[in-house]
C-alpha positions in Angstrom: -25.1 0.1 -57.4 -24.7 -1.3 -53.8 -23.2 -4.5 -53.1 -24.2 -4.9 -49.5 -22.1 -8.0 -48.1 -24.6 -8.3 -44.6 -26.0 -11.8 -45.1 -29.8 -11.7 -46.4 -32.2 -14.2 -44.1 -33.9 -15.6 -46.7 -30.2 -17.3 -47.3 -30.7 -19.0 -43.8 -34.1 -19.5 -43.0 -35.4 -21.6 -39.4 -38.6 -22.4 -37.9 -37.9 -21.2 -34.3 -40.8 -21.4 -31.7 -39.0 -19.1 -28.8 -41.2 -19.8 -25.8 -39.9 -23.6 -26.4 -36.1 -22.4 -26.8 -36.0 -20.2 -24.0 -38.0 -22.6 -21.6 -35.2 -25.3 -22.7 -32.5 -23.2 -22.0 -33.7 -22.3 -18.9 -33.2 -25.7 -17.8 -29.2 -25.1 -17.9 -28.6 -21.5 -17.3 -29.9 -19.2 -14.7 -31.9 -16.2 -15.3 -28.2 -14.2 -15.3 -26.6 -16.2 -17.8 -29.6 -15.8 -20.3 -30.7 -12.5 -21.7 -33.9 -12.1 -23.4 -35.3 -8.9 -23.2 -34.1 -6.2 -26.1 -32.5 -3.3 -23.4 -29.8 -6.2 -22.8 -29.8 -7.8 -26.4 -28.6 -4.5 -27.6 -24.8 -4.5 -27.1 -24.8 -7.8 -28.2 -25.9 -6.3 -32.0 -23.2 -6.0 -33.4 -19.1 -6.6 -33.3 -16.4 -4.1 -34.5 -17.8 -3.6 -37.9 -20.8 -1.5 -36.6 -22.0 -0.5 -39.5 -24.0 -4.1 -39.8 -26.2 -4.6 -36.6 -29.0 -7.1 -36.1 -30.8 -8.4 -32.6 -29.9 -11.9 -31.7 -33.1 -13.6 -30.4 -31.3 -14.8 -27.2 -27.7 -14.7 -25.5 -26.7 -17.2 -23.7 -23.3 -17.2 -21.3 -22.7 -20.2 -19.9 -20.1 -20.7 -17.2 -18.3 -24.3 -18.2 -18.1 -26.5 -20.8 -20.8 -28.7 -19.3 -23.7 -25.6 -19.9 -22.3 -24.7 -23.0 -22.6 -28.2 -24.5 -26.0 -28.3 -23.0 -26.7 -25.5 -24.8 -25.4 -26.7 -28.4 -27.8 -29.4 -27.8 -30.7 -28.0 -27.3 -29.8 -25.6 -30.0 -29.1 -28.7 -32.4 -32.0 -30.5 -31.4 -34.8 -27.6 -32.1 -32.4 -26.4 -35.4 -31.7 -23.1 -33.9 -28.5 -21.0 -35.2 -25.4 -20.7 -32.9 -23.1 -17.5 -33.2 -20.3 -17.6 -30.5 -18.9 -14.6 -29.8 -15.7 -13.5 -27.7 -14.9 -9.9 -27.1 -16.5 -8.8 -30.0 -13.7 -6.9 -31.5 -14.1 -8.6 -35.2 -14.0 -6.5 -37.9 -15.5 -8.4 -40.6 -18.9 -8.9 -38.8 -18.2 -12.5 -37.9 -19.8 -12.2 -34.6 -22.8 -10.6 -36.1 -25.9 -12.7 -34.8 -28.5 -14.1 -36.4 -32.2 -12.8 -35.8 -33.5 -16.4 -35.2 -30.5 -17.4 -33.2 -28.6 -18.2 -30.2 -25.7 -15.6 -29.9 -23.5 -17.6 -27.2 -21.1 -15.4 -25.3 -17.8 -17.0 -24.0 -17.1 -14.0 -21.9 -16.9 -16.4 -18.7 -13.8 -18.5 -20.1 -11.5 -16.3 -19.2 -9.0 -18.0 -17.1 -5.6 -18.9 -18.1 -5.2 -22.6 -16.8 -1.2 -23.2 -17.0 1.6 -21.6 -18.0 4.1 -24.2 -18.7 7.4 -22.6 -19.2 9.1 -26.2 -19.5 7.4 -26.6 -22.9 6.7 -23.1 -23.5 3.3 -23.2 -23.8 0.3 -21.9 -21.9 -3.2 -23.5 -22.0 -6.3 -21.4 -22.1 -9.7 -20.5 -22.2 -11.0 -19.0 -24.9 -12.4 -15.9 -23.6 -8.6 -14.5 -21.9 -7.2 -11.8 -23.8 -4.4 -11.8 -26.4 -2.3 -9.3 -24.0 -3.0 -11.1 -21.1 -1.3 -14.7 -22.5 1.8 -12.4 -22.9 1.8 -10.4 -19.4 1.2 -13.8 -17.6 4.2 -15.5 -19.7 6.6 -12.8 -19.2 7.9 -13.6 -15.5 9.6 -16.9 -17.4 11.0 -14.3 -19.9 8.3 -15.9 -22.7 5.4 -14.1 -25.1 2.6 -15.4 -27.2 3.6 -13.9 -30.7 0.5 -12.9 -32.3 -0.4 -9.8 -31.4 -3.1 -8.0 -33.1 -3.4 -3.9 -32.9 -6.6 -4.7 -30.8 -4.4 -7.3 -28.2 -5.7 -5.2 -25.0 -8.9 -6.2 -25.7 -9.5 -9.1 -28.4 -9.9 -13.0 -26.9 -8.3 -15.8 -27.9 -11.1 -17.5 -29.4 -11.0 -15.0 -31.6 -8.1 -15.0 -32.8 -8.4 -18.3 -33.5 -11.5 -17.9 -35.9 -10.4 -15.3 -37.7 -6.5 -16.6 -37.8 -5.2 -13.1 -36.6 -2.1 -11.5 -37.2 -0.5 -8.6 -35.9 2.7 -6.8 -36.0 5.2 -9.4 -35.6 3.4 -12.4 -37.8 6.0 -11.6 -40.7 8.9 -13.4 -38.9 6.7 -15.4 -36.2 3.7 -16.3 -37.9 0.2 -15.6 -37.7 -2.5 -17.7 -35.2 -2.2 -20.6 -37.5 1.5 -21.2 -36.5 1.2 -20.2 -32.7 -1.9 -22.2 -31.7 -1.0 -26.4 -30.7 -3.8 -28.1 -29.5 -7.6 -27.0 -28.6 -10.7 -28.5 -27.2 -13.7 -28.0 -29.4 -17.9 -28.5 -29.0 -19.3 -29.8 -31.8 -22.8 -28.7 -32.8 -24.1 -31.6 -31.4 -22.4 -30.9 -28.2 -19.5 -33.3 -28.3 -16.2 -32.4 -26.8 -13.7 -33.2 -28.7 -9.9 -32.3 -29.1 -7.7 -31.8 -32.3 -4.4 -30.8 -32.7 -1.6 -32.0 -30.4 1.6 -30.8 -28.4 4.3 -33.2 -30.3 5.9 -32.4 -34.1 3.4 -34.6 -36.2 0.1 -35.5 -34.6 -1.6 -38.3 -35.9 -4.6 -38.3 -38.5 -5.6 -34.9 -40.2 -4.7 -31.6 -39.5 -8.3 -30.6 -38.0 -5.9 -27.6 -35.9 -5.6 -26.2 -38.9 -8.9 -26.6 -40.8 -10.4 -25.1 -37.4 -8.3 -21.7 -37.3 -9.9 -19.4 -39.6 -12.9 -21.1 -40.0 -14.6 -18.1 -37.9 -17.2 -20.0 -36.0 -18.5 -22.2 -38.7 -17.1 -25.1 -37.6 -17.3 -25.9 -33.9 -16.8 -23.8 -31.0 -13.2 -23.6 -29.1 -13.3 -23.7 -25.5 -10.0 -24.6 -24.9 -6.2 -24.0 -26.5 -2.5 -24.5 -25.7 -0.5 -21.8 -27.1 2.9 -22.0 -28.0 5.2 -19.4 -26.5 8.2 -18.1 -27.5 11.5 -16.7 -25.3 12.2 -13.1 -25.3 14.7 -12.0 -27.7 18.2 -11.5 -26.3 18.6 -8.2 -28.6 16.2 -5.9 -30.1 16.5 -2.9 -32.5 13.7 -0.7 -33.9 14.4 1.8 -37.7 12.0 4.1 -38.4 12.5 5.3 -41.9 10.7 8.2 -43.7 10.2 8.9 -47.2 8.6 11.6 -49.6 7.0 9.4 -51.6 4.6 6.3 -50.7 5.7 4.1 -53.5 9.6 4.6 -52.8 8.6 3.4 -49.1 6.7 0.0 -50.5 9.7 -0.6 -52.9 12.0 -0.3 -49.6 9.9 -3.4 -48.2 10.1 -5.5 -51.4 14.1 -4.6 -51.0 14.2 -5.7 -47.6 12.7 -8.9 -47.7 14.6 -9.6 -51.4 18.1 -9.1 -49.7 17.4 -12.1 -47.3 16.3 -9.8 -44.1 13.3 -11.5 -42.0 12.6 -8.6 -39.5 10.3 -9.3 -36.4 7.7 -6.6 -37.7 7.9 -4.3 -40.6 4.9 -1.7 -40.8 4.1 1.1 -43.2 1.9 4.3 -42.6 0.8 7.0 -45.3 0.9 10.9 -44.3 -2.7 10.9 -43.5 -2.2 7.7 -41.0 1.1 9.5 -39.5 -0.6 12.9 -38.8 -3.2 11.0 -37.3 -0.9 8.7 -35.1 1.0 11.7 -34.0 -1.6 13.8 -32.9 -3.6 10.8 -31.0 -0.3 9.2 -29.1 3.0 11.7 -29.6 5.1 9.0 -31.0 7.6 11.1 -32.7 6.8 10.6 -36.0 7.6 13.0 -38.8 4.3 14.6 -39.9 6.3 16.2 -43.0 6.8 12.7 -44.5 4.6 10.9 -47.5 5.0 7.6 -45.5 7.1 5.8 -42.8 8.0 2.6 -42.4 8.7 0.8 -38.9 11.2 -2.1 -39.1 11.9 -4.1 -35.7 14.6 -6.6 -35.5 15.8 -9.2 -33.2 18.0 -11.7 -32.3 21.3 -12.5 -30.9 23.4 -9.0 -30.4 26.2 -8.9 -32.7 23.3 -10.4 -35.5 21.5 -7.7 -34.8 23.6 -4.7 -34.9 24.8 -6.3 -38.4 20.9 -6.5 -39.4 20.6 -3.4 -38.9 23.1 -1.7 -40.7 22.3 -4.0 -44.0 18.5 -2.6 -43.3 19.7 1.1 -42.8 21.8 0.8 -46.7 19.0 -0.7 -48.0 16.7 1.9 -47.0 19.0 4.6 -48.2 19.6 3.3 -51.7 15.4 3.3 -51.6 15.8 6.9 -50.6 14.7 7.3 -47.5 14.7 10.9 -46.4 16.0 10.0 -42.7 16.7 7.0 -40.5 16.2 6.7 -37.1 16.9 3.9 -34.9 15.2 3.6 -31.5 17.8 4.9 -28.5 16.0 3.2 -25.7 12.6 0.9 -25.1 10.8 3.9 -24.2 11.6 5.2 -27.8 10.7 1.6 -29.5 7.6 1.6 -27.7 6.2 4.9 -28.8 7.2 3.9 -32.4 5.3 0.7 -31.9 2.3 2.9 -29.9 1.9 5.2 -32.4 1.3 2.3 -35.1 -0.7 0.1 -32.8 -3.1 3.5 -31.9 -3.6 3.8 -36.0 -7.3 2.6 -36.0 -8.7 4.4 -33.3 -6.5 7.6 -34.2 -8.5 7.7 -37.4 -11.3 7.3 -35.8 -10.8 11.0 -34.5 -10.5 12.6 -37.9 -13.7 11.2 -39.6 -16.9 10.8 -38.5 -16.6 7.2 -39.8 -14.3 4.6 -40.9 -14.4 1.4 -43.2 -11.4 -0.7 -42.1 -10.4 -3.3 -45.0 -8.1 -5.9 -44.7 -6.6 -7.7 -48.3 -3.3 -9.1 -48.9 -1.3 -8.3 -52.1 2.6 -9.7 -53.0 4.6 -7.2 -52.0 6.6 -6.4 -55.1 2.5 -4.8 -55.9 2.5 -2.6 -53.0 3.8 0.6 -54.9 1.3 0.0 -57.8 -1.6 -1.4 -55.2 -1.0 2.2 -53.4 -1.4 4.2 -56.1 -4.6 2.8 -57.4 -6.1 2.7 -54.0 -5.5 6.3 -54.0 -7.0 6.8 -57.7 -10.1 4.8 -56.3 -11.1 7.3 -53.4 -10.7 10.4 -55.7 -13.3 8.3 -57.8 -15.3 7.9 -54.9 -14.7 11.2 -53.3 -13.6 9.2 -50.4 -10.5 9.5 -48.0 -8.3 6.6 -47.6 -5.6 6.1 -44.9 -3.3 3.6 -45.4 -2.3 1.4 -42.2 -0.5 -1.8 -43.0 2.0 -4.8 -42.2 3.8 -4.4 -45.2 6.2 -7.3 -44.3 3.4 -9.6 -45.8 1.7 -7.3 -48.0 -1.3 -7.1 -45.7 -3.3 -3.8 -46.7 -5.5 -2.2 -44.1 -6.9 0.8 -46.1 -9.2 3.1 -43.8 -12.1 4.4 -46.2 -13.3 7.8 -44.3 -16.7 8.7 -44.8 -19.7 9.8 -42.7 -23.0 8.0 -42.0 -25.0 10.4 -41.8 -24.5 12.2 -45.3 -27.2 10.0 -47.8 -25.4 7.3 -49.8 -21.6 7.9 -48.5 -22.0 4.5 -46.7 -22.5 2.7 -50.0 -20.1 4.3 -51.4 -17.5 3.3 -48.5 -19.0 -0.4 -49.2 -18.4 -0.2 -53.0 -14.9 1.4 -52.8 -14.2 -1.3 -50.0 -15.2 -4.3 -52.4 -12.9 -2.8 -55.3 -9.9 -2.6 -53.8 -10.0 -6.1 -52.3 -11.2 -7.1 -56.0 -7.5 -5.3 -56.9 -5.9 -7.4 -54.4 -7.4 -10.6 -55.9 -6.3 -9.1 -59.8 -2.7 -8.6 -58.5 -2.2 -12.4 -57.0 -3.4 -11.6 -53.4 -6.1 -12.6 -51.6 -9.5 -10.8 -49.7 -8.3 -11.2 -46.1 -5.2 -11.5 -44.8 -6.0 -11.7 -40.9 -10.0 -10.4 -40.2 -11.7 -12.9 -42.1 -14.7 -12.9 -44.5 -17.2 -12.6 -42.0 -20.4 -11.1 -43.0 -18.4 -8.2 -45.1 -16.6 -9.8 -47.5 -18.9 -12.6 -48.6 -19.4 -11.3 -52.0 -15.8 -11.0 -52.8 -16.1 -14.8 -52.3 -17.4 -15.0 -55.4 -14.2 -13.0 -57.1 -11.9 -15.1 -55.2 -13.0 -18.7 -55.8 -14.7 -20.2 -58.8 -17.6 -23.0 -58.5 -15.8 -26.1 -57.6 -14.0 -24.7 -54.9 -16.9 -23.2 -53.6 -18.5 -26.8 -53.5 -15.7 -28.0 -51.8 -15.8 -25.2 -48.8 -19.5 -26.3 -48.2 -19.1 -30.0 -48.1 -16.2 -29.4 -45.6 -19.2 -27.1 -43.5 -21.5 -30.1 -44.2 -19.3 -32.8 -42.3 -19.2 -30.6 -39.5 -22.7 -28.8 -39.3 -25.0 -30.6 -41.5 -28.0 -28.4 -40.5 -26.2 -25.3 -41.0 -26.4 -23.8 -37.9 -23.1 -22.3 -36.7 -23.0 -18.8 -37.7 -24.8 -19.4 -41.1 -24.3 -16.4 -43.8 -21.0 -15.8 -43.3 -18.1 -17.1 -44.4 -18.7 -19.0 -47.7 -21.3 -17.8 -49.8 -24.2 -19.8 -51.3 -23.7 -20.3 -55.2 -27.1 -18.0 -56.2 -25.3 -15.3 -54.2 -22.5 -15.4 -56.4 -24.7 -15.5 -59.6 -26.7 -12.7 -58.6 -23.0 -10.7 -57.7 -21.7 -11.5 -61.3 -24.7 -10.4 -62.9 -24.7 -6.9 -61.0 -20.8 -6.6 -60.5 -19.0 -5.4 -63.7 -15.5 -6.0 -61.7 -16.0 -9.6 -60.4 -14.0 -11.6 -63.2 -14.4 -15.1 -63.4 -17.3 -16.0 -61.6 -19.4 -19.0 -60.5 -21.9 -20.5 -63.1 -25.5 -19.0 -62.3 -26.6 -22.6 -60.7 -30.2 -22.8 -59.3 -28.7 -25.1 -56.4 -28.8 -23.7 -52.8 -26.7 -24.6 -50.2 
């Protein structure tokens, strides 16, 4: 049984006259800002989830807000779907184009508009790279906390769309906790401001609603980010375990005893070996699992926390505990973790990166079950994840050139996500739903909940033009998925209504 998540065109049909659309867009964009030929469209056919590909009808690359508003007004008038795209690093197919629509590139919205060191804020355009914000804030002793592994390439607009996290989200929060306000262009082409820089902005919290909405409610054209002061002291511990379950239990013990690290990451044996071969971080390749624990704060506080965590790790069976000697070694420890995804790409023709979240107490059990599922499907699984908040990133190894392996990889990924739901977790921690997890939304939510999601969508986008077919499944789709999927759990009733 195949459970492909890629949206089906029949879910979102549009009657688009390409010649009329091109003519109207050319009134607002010059030739270089409008791509219509196949060779030019090809680089936009997928995002970081390259298993799903689809050419857009046209790519529009506006240079300013006024041009972007004009594009949105044309598309709204002609009822043409629009998919916004930043750096294209999404791992859930969130920026997968619509075959009848406009791919709206924010690549030219790449300026840092202001760093306010007194208010500790950065005002940026959506195409600014995540890492560039911290680089610009560094001379002021500040930084931007959310740091996805792809931070060297991923953009702030995409981070907002997917509510991205990173290795430091355990203590300092996800994107939703670090974005204060945004300027958003609606589907009608209107420019509105949501959020604010005061502690309690009046009205509904539309900023929180916009973050994680995956480009389905509006297009962010500017954001004000919260910056944090660089910590006075910082220490990084690396602990080895000869059993993956022991590493999982150590994570629960650290948090359970009241320690909140700045980062707490875990890698299993295959991930350790791959990262070490790729980066040379000094990882113990004989270990079944390692934990990387970063502690920050005042010097005396950090010194005390290091001893507390060392004691906890020893009690939980760590076979070796290292404390980084200097900043260079700290950076090497983190370099291996942040390079884990490309490192795994060197040991397998293809891999499928999953993203689910579970209660920390379930880490050991879920890791054991993932290993069993991998054997059942005949596919290797490498585990790299944000252990502190239970955000798993199993990497399923496969070869797309072998018939049936892609299907098996996707089915295994679905099983892992549904396992996360069964133990009290969710189907995504930071990568979003996009095209990839659309079926598993039917497992996570019931009919009335899905209706509410569609009601919110309709309030912002009644014609369903913004990133259609993503994020929230139709009830028909859930009914069909429930009929064919034996592990789907309690699914919506098979209403004939289509949203």
